[in-house]
C-alpha positions in Angstrom: 0.0 0.0 0.0 1.5 3.3 -1.1 1.8 6.3 1.2 -1.1 8.2 -0.4 -3.5 5.3 0.2 -2.2 4.8 3.8 -2.8 8.5 4.5 -6.4 8.3 3.2 -7.2 5.2 5.3 -5.4 6.2 8.5 -6.1 10.0 8.5 -2.4 10.6 9.0 -1.0 13.1 6.5 1.8 11.9 4.1 4.1 14.5 5.7 3.6 13.0 9.2 4.1 9.5 7.8 7.4 10.6 6.4 8.2 12.1 9.8 7.4 8.8 11.5 9.7 7.0 9.0 12.6 9.5 9.7 12.2 8.9 13.5 12.0 5.1 13.1 8.5 4.9 14.6 6.9 3.4 11.5 9.2 2.4 8.7 7.5 0.9 5.6 8.4 -2.7 5.0 9.2 -2.3 1.4 9.8 0.0 -1.6 8.4 -0.2 -5.1 10.6 -0.5 -8.2 10.4 3.3 -8.4 11.5 3.7 -4.8 8.2 4.7 -3.3 7.4 3.7 0.3 5.2 0.6 0.4 3.4 -0.2 3.7 2.3 -3.7 4.8 -0.9 -4.4 6.9 1.4 -4.7 9.9 2.9 -1.3 9.2 -0.6 0.3 9.0 -1.5 -1.4 12.3 1.6 0.2 13.9 0.5 3.6 12.6 -2.8 3.2 14.4 -0.9 2.2 17.6 1.1 5.4 17.3 -2.0 7.5 16.8 -3.7 5.9 19.8 -0.8 6.6 22.1 -0.6 10.2 20.7 -4.3 10.7 21.6 -3.3 10.1 25.3 -0.7 12.9 25.2 2.4 10.8 24.9 5.3 12.4 23.1 6.8 10.6 20.0 9.8 9.7 22.0 7.7 8.1 24.7 5.7 6.3 22.0 8.9 4.9 20.5 10.0 3.5 23.8 6.5 2.0 24.5 6.5 0.2 21.1 10.1 -1.0 21.1 11.0 -1.7 24.8 9.1 -4.8 26.2 10.1 -3.7 29.7 8.5 -0.3 29.3 6.1 0.3 32.3 3.1 2.4 31.2 1.9 3.2 34.7 4.6 5.7 35.4 4.1 7.6 32.1 0.3 7.5 32.5 0.6 8.9 36.0 2.8 11.7 34.7 0.2 12.4 32.0 -2.6 12.6 34.5 -0.7 15.2 36.5 0.3 17.2 33.5 -3.3 17.1 32.2 -4.7 18.2 35.6 -2.2 21.1 35.7 -3.2 22.1 32.2 -6.9 21.9 33.0 -6.4 24.1 36.1 -4.5 26.7 34.0 -7.3 26.7 31.4 -9.9 26.9 34.1 -8.2 30.0 35.6 -8.0 31.5 32.1 -11.7 30.8 31.5 -12.6 32.5 34.8 -10.5 35.5 33.8 -12.2 35.8 30.4 -15.6 35.5 32.0 -14.8 38.2 34.5 -13.7 40.5 31.8 -16.8 39.7 29.7 -19.1 40.3 32.7 -17.6 43.7 33.3 -18.7 44.8 29.8 -15.5 46.7 29.0 -15.9 49.7 26.8 -12.4 49.5 25.3 -9.1 47.8 25.6 -8.0 50.2 28.4 -10.8 48.8 30.5 -9.7 45.3 29.7 -6.1 46.1 30.7 -7.2 47.7 34.0 -9.2 44.6 34.8 -6.3 42.3 33.9 -4.2 44.3 36.3 -6.8 43.9 39.0 -7.0 40.1 38.4 -3.3 39.8 38.5 -3.3 41.6 41.8 -6.0 39.5 43.3 -4.2 36.3 42.3 -0.7 37.4 43.3 1.4 35.0 45.4 2.0 38.0 47.8 -0.7 38.4 50.4 0.3 42.0 50.8 -0.2 42.7 47.2 -3.6 40.9 47.2 -4.8 43.1 50.1 -3.5 46.3 48.5 -5.4 45.4 45.3 -8.6 45.0 47.3 -8.2 48.2 49.3 -6.7 50.3 46.5 -7.6 48.8 43.1 -6.1 50.1 39.9 -7.5 53.5 38.9 -10.7 53.1 37.0 -11.0 49.4 37.7 -14.0 48.2 39.6 -13.9 44.5 40.6 -16.9 42.6 39.5 -18.8 40.9 42.5 -18.3 37.5 40.9 -14.5 38.0 40.7 -14.4 39.1 44.4 -16.5 36.1 45.4 -14.2 33.7 43.7 -11.2 35.4 45.3 -12.9 35.0 48.7 -13.4 31.3 48.2 -9.7 30.8 47.4 -8.2 33.2 50.0 -6.2 31.6 52.8 -4.8 34.7 54.5 -7.3 35.9 57.2 -6.5 39.6 56.7 -6.9 39.5 52.9 -10.1 37.4 53.3 -11.6 40.1 55.6 -10.8 42.8 53.1 -12.3 40.7 50.3 -15.5 40.1 52.2 -15.7 43.9 53.0 -15.3 44.7 49.3 -17.8 42.1 48.2 -20.4 43.3 50.6 -20.0 46.8 49.1 -19.9 45.8 45.5 -22.6 46.6 43.0 -23.3 42.9 42.3 -23.9 40.2 44.9 -21.6 37.3 43.8 -24.2 34.8 45.3 -23.9 32.4 42.4 -20.2 31.8 43.1 -20.6 31.7 46.9 -23.5 29.3 46.6 -21.3 27.1 44.5 -18.7 27.4 47.2 -21.2 26.1 49.7 -21.4 22.9 47.6 -17.6 22.4 47.7 -16.1 19.2 49.0 -13.4 21.2 50.7 -14.6 22.2 54.2 -12.3 25.3 54.1 -14.0 26.6 51.0 -17.4 26.1 52.5 -16.4 28.0 55.6 -15.2 30.9 53.5 -18.4 30.9 51.6 -20.6 31.0 54.6 -18.6 33.8 56.2 -19.0 35.9 53.0 -22.7 35.2 52.8 -23.1 36.1 56.5 -21.9 39.6 55.6 -24.4 39.8 52.8 -27.5 38.6 54.6 -29.8 41.2 53.0 -28.9 40.0 49.5 -31.8 38.0 47.9 -31.2 34.3 48.3 -28.7 34.7 51.1 -31.2 33.6 53.9 -32.1 30.5 51.9 -28.5 29.5 51.5 -27.8 30.1 55.2 -30.9 28.1 56.3 -29.6 25.2 54.2 -26.2 25.6 55.9 -27.9 24.8 59.3 -27.7 21.1 58.2 -24.0 21.3 57.2 -21.8 18.6 58.8 -19.3 21.3 59.8 -20.1 22.8 63.2 -18.3 26.1 62.2 -20.5 26.4 59.1 -23.7 25.7 61.1 -22.7 28.1 63.8 -22.0 31.0 61.4 -25.3 30.5 59.7 -27.2 30.2 63.0 -25.8 33.5 64.4 -26.8 35.4 61.3 -30.3 33.8 61.0 -30.9 34.0 64.8 -30.3 37.8 64.7 -32.8 38.0 61.9 -35.4 36.1 64.0 -35.3 32.8 62.1 -36.6 30.1 64.5 -34.9 27.3 62.5 -31.6 28.5 64.0 -32.6 27.6 67.6 -31.2 24.0 67.6 -27.8 25.1 66.2 -27.6 28.0 68.7 -28.4 25.7 71.6 -25.6 23.3 70.3 -23.2 26.2 70.3 -23.9 26.9 73.9 -23.3 23.2 74.7 -20.1 23.1 72.7 -18.8 26.4 74.0 -18.5 27.9 70.5 -19.5 31.6 70.5 -21.7 30.5 73.4 -22.2 34.0 74.9 -23.3 35.4 71.6 -25.5 32.4 70.9 -27.1 32.7 74.4 -27.8 36.4 73.9 -29.6 35.7 70.6 -31.6 32.9 72.2 -32.7 35.4 74.8 -33.8 37.9 72.2 -35.7 35.2 70.3 -37.4 34.0 73.5 -39.1 37.4 73.9 -41.6 36.0 71.4 -43.9 33.7 73.4 -44.2 31.3 70.5 -40.5 30.7 70.6 -39.9 30.9 74.3 -41.2 27.4 75.2 -39.3 25.8 72.3 -36.0 27.4 73.4 -36.6 26.6 77.1 -37.4 23.0 76.2 -34.3 22.7 74.0 -32.0 24.0 76.8 -33.7 21.8 79.4 -33.3 18.7 77.2 -29.5 19.4 76.9 -29.3 19.8 80.7 -31.1 16.5 81.2 -28.8 14.6 78.8 -26.5 12.3 80.7 -23.5 13.1 78.4 -23.7 16.9 79.1 -20.6 17.7 81.2 -20.3 20.2 84.1 -18.8 23.0 81.9 -21.7 22.6 79.4 -24.3 22.7 82.1 -22.8 25.9 83.5 -23.0 27.5 80.0 -26.6 26.3 79.7 -27.5 27.9 83.0 -26.0 31.1 81.8 -28.1 30.9 78.6 -31.2 30.3 80.7 -30.6 33.6 82.6 -30.7 35.4 79.2 -34.4 34.4 78.9 -36.7 37.2 80.0 -39.2 37.1 82.8 -39.8 33.8 84.6 -39.0 31.7 81.5 -36.5 29.0 82.5 -36.7 29.6 86.3 -38.0 26.1 86.9 -35.1 24.6 85.0 -32.7 26.8 86.9 -34.2 25.7 90.2 -33.8 22.0 89.3 -30.2 22.8 88.2 -29.6 24.3 91.7 -29.6 20.7 93.0 -27.0 19.6 90.5 -24.4 17.0 91.6 -21.6 19.4 90.7 -21.4 22.0 93.5 -20.1 24.7 91.2 -23.0 24.2 88.7 -25.5 24.2 91.6 -24.2 27.4 93.1 -24.2 29.2 89.7 -27.8 28.0 89.0 -29.0 29.0 92.4 -27.5 32.5 92.0 -29.1 32.8 88.5 -32.5 31.5 89.7 -32.4 34.1 92.5 -31.5 36.9 90.0 -34.2 35.8 87.5 -36.8 35.7 90.3 -36.2 39.4 91.1 -36.7 40.4 87.4 -40.0 41.8 86.2 -41.6 39.6 83.5 -40.6 40.5 80.0 -37.8 42.9 81.2 -34.1 42.2 80.8 -31.4 43.8 82.8 -28.6 45.5 81.1 -25.1 44.2 81.9 
């Protein structure tokens, strides 16, 4: 079979077939009387082998080794190819995000594009100081799109830069909720925490409350807590179990107790909150430190709410807990119903 026919059947150009011949990858078995390359069926089969390995990303040198060396181990090369491909995809993903950010900003001219590129380079710099400077003092005439800021928030590991990014995002023209919501679905707990912190600072943005309510079921206690604090301040009853858990665990327990106290001013919520706190006190696994925090949370409840629980707690087996509960019960008894004392 002559080179032209092989090219038609294999889809490999005559020029590339000659290149394969020069490299020794696929040398035609014979020559015609006129000196033209003549390929056998086995030669054509080898061409297809070469093309198959090229489709995986192997270099021609690697293909030569694979076809000629019986001891050649494919696993090492395939592992390298996987890593190179992952790196390439990551670079292309970053490029795609940059292009989308530029497109979303609707640049009026190339100067706008250049300013935005400078902004993106600053936000993705390896230097935390430069990233923070870019957020606080962006290039003149460059306004960072909310979606770009949101993506930067999700990737930021430096707490100071992250705080500046959340501040800028909360004051941007857009909301970046699409990117942040995607961050809430991440398999990386750190990304989810960054997302919920950013959304917590944008609670008035449409859709934020729904995302935070969903976060109350997150397996990460930090995520649940951040969502509960924001929702609790906004009077969302669904935050009560997470707030009670924060008191038990000692995570932002003072703030959680104060929010529970505020929520309990509504009679419809008061019984639910008191019952939840009392159930934790009754749990055998609740330690002395947690019972003391629960007693402190009960005193936050206005009027006579929770006094019965405090009186029962005054007979606690732990003397320190009993004394604290007794003192709190006495203080609560002197209060007027529905009135909280300032501290």
